[in-house]
DRENVOZA-327469 format. One record per residue (C-alpha): z, y, x. Coordinates in Angstrom, 3 decimals, padded with zeros to 6 digits. Each point is the difference from the previous one (the first is absolute). Layout:
BEGIN
> Z,Y,X
> Z,Y,X
...
//
This chain:
BEGIN
> Z,Y,X
> 019.179,-006.712,009.667
> -001.520,-002.875,001.137
> -000.433,-000.449,003.351
> -003.331,-001.615,002.239
> 001.994,-003.092,000.413
> 000.647,-000.279,-004.116
> -003.735,000.564,-000.391
> -001.076,-002.457,002.328
> 002.337,-002.988,-000.910
> -001.246,000.615,-003.820
> -003.707,000.378,001.123
> 000.495,-003.578,002.670
> -001.330,001.778,002.800
> 001.658,001.724,003.197
> 001.384,003.764,000.277
> -002.983,001.054,002.126
> -002.448,-000.987,-002.380
> 001.736,001.636,-002.583
> 000.045,003.545,002.184
> -003.130,-000.066,000.351
> -001.594,-000.761,-002.977
> 002.366,003.048,-001.673
> -001.055,001.853,002.422
> -003.758,-000.996,-000.532
> -000.821,-000.831,003.905
> -003.572,000.247,-000.075
> 000.061,-002.946,002.747
> 001.799,-002.074,-001.761
> -001.805,-003.399,-001.403
> 001.902,-001.199,-003.491
> -001.615,-001.659,-003.361
> 000.043,002.093,-003.119
> 002.365,-002.625,-000.646
> 002.727,000.671,002.476
> -000.534,003.842,-000.684
> 000.636,-000.212,-003.541
> 003.133,-002.687,000.644
> 001.633,002.581,002.118
> -001.286,003.429,-002.121
> 001.782,-001.993,-003.060
> 002.803,-000.808,001.569
> 000.583,003.674,001.228
> -000.351,001.294,-003.619
> 001.995,-002.864,-001.165
> 003.329,000.849,002.511
> -000.994,003.812,-001.196
> 000.410,-000.812,-003.566
> 003.536,-001.005,-000.680
> 000.343,000.285,-003.530
> 002.026,-002.991,-001.719
> -001.941,-002.300,-002.319
> 000.543,-001.647,-003.067
> -000.559,-003.553,-000.843
> -003.358,-000.465,-001.659
> -000.105,-000.790,-003.451
> -002.373,-001.854,-001.666
> -003.634,001.114,-000.164
> -000.442,002.046,-003.190
> -003.213,002.068,000.613
> -002.776,000.242,002.718
> -001.285,003.258,001.317
> -003.954,000.459,001.955
> 000.726,001.456,003.584
> -003.463,001.412,001.065
> 000.167,000.217,003.722
> -002.340,003.010,001.438
> 000.462,-001.167,003.833
> -000.159,-003.072,001.777
> 002.206,-001.880,001.885
> -001.645,001.506,003.017
> 000.312,003.485,-001.549
> 003.615,-000.462,-000.920
> 000.565,-000.472,004.067
> -001.697,002.859,000.934
> 002.164,002.461,-002.224
> 003.144,-001.231,-001.322
> 000.248,001.893,-003.093
> -001.496,-002.583,-002.160
> 001.655,-002.469,001.131
> 003.123,001.268,-000.521
> -000.570,000.998,-003.375
> -001.467,-003.557,-001.137
> 003.296,-001.430,001.749
> 001.984,002.300,-002.544
> -002.173,-001.490,-002.830
> 000.440,-003.673,001.278
> 003.917,000.585,-000.052
> 000.323,001.343,-003.022
> -002.123,-002.113,-002.106
> 001.434,-003.349,001.167
> 003.932,001.907,-000.438
> -001.586,000.090,-003.844
> -001.448,-002.604,-000.520
> -003.528,001.154,-000.177
> -003.121,-002.339,001.380
> -001.703,002.307,002.022
> -004.207,-000.329,000.132
> -001.336,001.096,003.056
> -003.554,000.627,000.549
> -002.386,002.408,001.082
> -002.138,002.153,-002.096
> -003.404,-001.653,001.133
> 001.807,-002.636,-000.986
> 002.026,000.256,-003.498
> -000.054,-003.171,-002.058
> 000.110,-000.501,-003.968
> 003.420,-000.972,000.205
> 002.037,001.944,-002.677
> 003.607,002.132,001.065
> 001.963,002.471,-001.334
> -000.932,002.585,001.791
> -001.921,000.936,003.443
> 001.150,002.263,003.092
> -002.872,001.234,001.895
> 001.366,000.944,003.760
> -002.393,002.167,001.968
> -003.027,002.136,-000.509
> -002.689,-000.496,-002.275
> -003.064,002.021,-001.146
> -001.043,001.090,-003.477
> -002.328,-002.855,-000.398
> 002.875,-002.249,000.100
> 002.972,001.576,-001.501
> -002.459,000.426,-002.825
> -000.945,-003.998,000.129
> 004.230,-000.704,000.504
> 000.510,001.993,-003.109
> -002.407,-002.087,-002.030
> 001.018,-003.433,001.558
> 003.867,000.661,000.994
> 002.838,000.311,-003.064
> 003.048,002.059,000.697
> -001.550,001.387,003.046
> 002.248,001.824,003.252
> -001.657,001.478,002.858
> 002.506,000.531,003.018
> -000.652,002.085,002.698
> -002.542,001.935,-001.523
> -000.493,002.111,-002.539
> -002.111,-000.740,-002.941
> 001.593,001.893,-002.789
> -003.411,002.252,-000.540
> -001.665,-003.242,-000.821
> 002.596,-000.756,-002.475
> 001.974,-002.658,001.753
> 003.762,-000.704,001.018
> 000.572,001.413,003.539
> 002.999,-000.501,002.486
> -000.078,002.454,003.000
> 001.293,001.664,003.016
> 000.804,003.815,-000.457
> -002.024,000.709,002.678
> 000.991,003.647,-000.489
> 003.726,-000.363,000.688
> -000.506,-002.229,002.998
> -002.178,002.404,001.810
> 002.399,002.936,-000.785
> 002.825,-002.036,001.583
> -002.158,-000.306,003.234
> -001.077,003.928,000.194
> 003.343,001.394,-000.680
> 001.343,-002.131,002.808
> -002.832,000.868,002.441
> 000.625,003.881,-000.900
> 003.866,-000.960,000.190
> -000.511,-000.888,003.769
> -002.447,003.053,000.855
> -003.216,-001.646,-000.102
> -002.733,002.231,-000.764
> -003.185,-001.943,001.084
> 000.165,-003.131,-002.327
> -002.550,-002.137,000.116
> -000.619,-002.743,-002.402
> -001.825,-003.624,000.092
> -001.565,-001.128,-003.251
> -001.239,-003.372,-001.558
> -003.091,-001.095,-000.639
> -001.049,-002.508,-002.268
> -002.846,-001.266,-002.399
> -000.171,-002.181,-003.227
> -001.109,-003.552,000.609
> -003.026,-000.409,-002.811
> -001.685,003.530,000.165
> 001.392,001.532,003.269
> 001.646,003.089,-001.791
> 001.776,001.858,002.387
> 003.436,000.302,-001.344
> 001.973,003.343,000.990
> 002.945,000.183,001.912
> 001.972,002.243,-002.263
> 002.780,000.686,002.720
> -002.994,002.153,001.762
> -000.313,001.580,-003.036
> 003.121,001.199,-000.707
> 000.978,000.218,004.368
> -002.700,002.529,000.444
> 001.026,002.030,-003.609
> 003.736,000.430,001.116
> -001.078,001.106,003.369
> -002.281,002.667,-001.042
> 002.568,001.581,-002.038
> 002.318,-000.354,003.195
> -003.315,001.949,002.182
> 000.772,-003.158,002.026
> -003.594,-001.375,-001.012
> -001.562,-001.317,003.530
> -003.074,-002.172,-000.509
> -000.721,-001.155,003.289
> 003.677,-001.920,000.028
> -001.612,-002.283,-003.180
> -001.209,-003.226,001.219
> -000.836,-003.085,-002.335
> -000.511,-003.652,000.420
> 000.304,-003.240,-001.999
> 003.570,-000.943,-001.389
> 000.364,-002.979,003.437
> 001.752,000.282,003.216
> -003.455,000.304,001.474
> -000.920,002.782,-001.809
> 002.777,002.107,001.237
> -000.705,-000.695,003.411
> -003.509,000.228,000.133
> 000.461,003.585,-001.890
> 002.420,001.096,002.558
> -001.747,-001.548,002.794
> -003.040,002.051,-000.949
> 001.669,003.099,-000.866
> 002.005,-000.066,003.576
> -003.549,-000.140,001.368
> -001.403,002.900,-001.306
> 003.026,002.550,-000.214
> 002.720,001.170,002.303
> 002.209,001.643,-002.893
> 002.036,-002.438,-001.712
> 002.166,001.162,-003.218
> 003.347,000.306,000.621
> 000.432,-002.680,-003.133
> -001.724,-002.705,-001.634
> -000.085,-001.593,-003.135
> -001.510,-003.253,-000.832
> -000.954,-001.187,-003.441
> 001.552,-003.279,000.935
> 002.009,-001.512,002.259
> -003.150,-002.382,001.210
> -001.782,003.130,000.878
> 002.983,001.425,001.915
> 000.628,-002.977,001.897
> -003.547,000.417,001.823
> 000.256,003.168,000.367
> 003.126,000.003,001.883
> -001.633,-003.047,001.913
> -002.787,002.190,000.898
> 002.112,003.028,000.818
> 002.429,-002.209,002.306
> -002.821,-001.366,002.023
> -000.564,003.843,000.744
> 003.295,000.278,001.478
> 000.747,002.443,-002.923
> 003.691,-000.363,-001.068
> 001.179,-000.611,-003.664
> 001.688,002.450,-001.328
> 000.271,002.514,002.945
> -003.430,000.938,-000.110
> -000.750,-001.748,-003.792
> 001.685,-000.699,-002.425
> -001.099,-002.538,-002.687
> 000.726,-000.943,-003.342
> -001.481,-002.937,-001.563
> -000.363,-001.152,-003.525
> 001.103,-003.077,-002.029
> 003.066,-001.106,002.639
> -000.982,-003.724,000.016
> 001.907,-001.744,002.166
> -001.534,000.092,002.998
> 000.685,004.103,000.366
> 003.656,-001.452,001.139
> -001.372,-002.094,002.668
> -002.563,002.113,001.574
> 000.744,002.444,003.324
> 000.746,002.367,-000.353
> 001.198,-001.090,-003.587
> -001.895,001.882,-002.887
> 001.291,002.495,-002.385
> -001.968,000.081,-003.046
> 000.449,000.410,-003.648
> 001.311,-003.492,-001.812
> -001.831,-001.015,-002.723
> 002.483,-002.836,-001.939
> -002.965,-002.458,-000.001
> 001.825,-002.937,-000.701
> 001.647,001.755,-003.096
> -003.600,001.546,-000.892
> -000.677,-003.458,-000.684
> 002.595,-001.187,-001.966
> -000.424,003.564,-001.999
> -003.653,-001.157,-000.528
> 001.620,-003.119,-001.648
> 002.630,001.537,-001.747
> -002.620,002.495,-001.238
> -002.485,-002.411,-000.814
> 002.460,-001.856,-002.547
> 000.995,003.194,-001.744
> -003.553,000.890,-000.869
> -000.411,-003.645,-000.908
> 003.041,000.138,-002.583
> -000.023,003.543,-000.808
> -003.618,001.051,-000.911
> -000.564,003.960,000.090
> -002.822,002.120,-001.307
> -000.952,001.626,003.217
> -000.190,-001.527,003.202
> 002.783,000.916,002.444
> 000.408,001.188,003.603
> 003.134,-001.070,001.677
> 000.563,001.884,003.810
> 002.435,-001.110,002.864
> 002.429,002.561,002.389
> -000.675,-000.627,003.701
> 002.882,001.172,002.792
> -000.161,000.525,003.369
> 001.121,-002.035,002.548
> 000.597,001.933,003.444
> -000.269,-002.115,003.794
> -001.060,000.405,003.030
> -003.399,000.911,-000.077
> 000.956,003.882,-001.889
//
């Protein structure tokens, strides 16, 4: 594993600055550019796959980005996927045109990756304007669009099985809240539905232990802080729908001197590079985000070269990484 010093050297900043940024120190004042350098260095050093020498460009792909830079820094999930897409297109010598949905150009490309969450209207527009379209991290198969998604059922089962094996009965959830940008359409966090359904079957469903917040460190912090102000009893274990949410919740718990994992075990979701540098280190469901980005490129290339009679849905598995927090 890369060290704080390694990241500092690559980002061109001090180790102290790296440590504070990776731990989302709210009192640290640094620019977004510096944060992005640090997070990108952490992701790059965490991703060690050998890259082939680039070949001359033979095709082009449009990447439609849902998150802007500030939003990527608040939750590194999409940053990591984007890095995987960028690395794979560079490796294959493919020209990558990155554009926001609101600023799509008329530039002709061979295929399009739409990364993020889009509402029904946006999907209809993309189907009309983009040939060889692949949605990544959003299931649009019902709308007739190729989709590449994470297997949330398998991931949630890993978390609950681990909690039960460790004797937990009071199991809580910190789920994410997000909205599409154009029409502010709320997007369901599928982890919540799957989590609640499984706990009901096990007769372990306790709604009072279920929180929700925006998918950010600050969102997780505020949700847990409010919960602690209003409730005396904690769940003995908590699953957070993202590492950012988990890190925020941990900060609120630590401010109240609540010990992790002795008083509450925590498992996050994504395994972004930062999960290894917070204290205690964060147990999490690992989504191989950089590989997911690579897979998006190779899947799109297959869609371009091998026309299919119906759209396809590709689902990837996850794994549980156990660290100090659980």
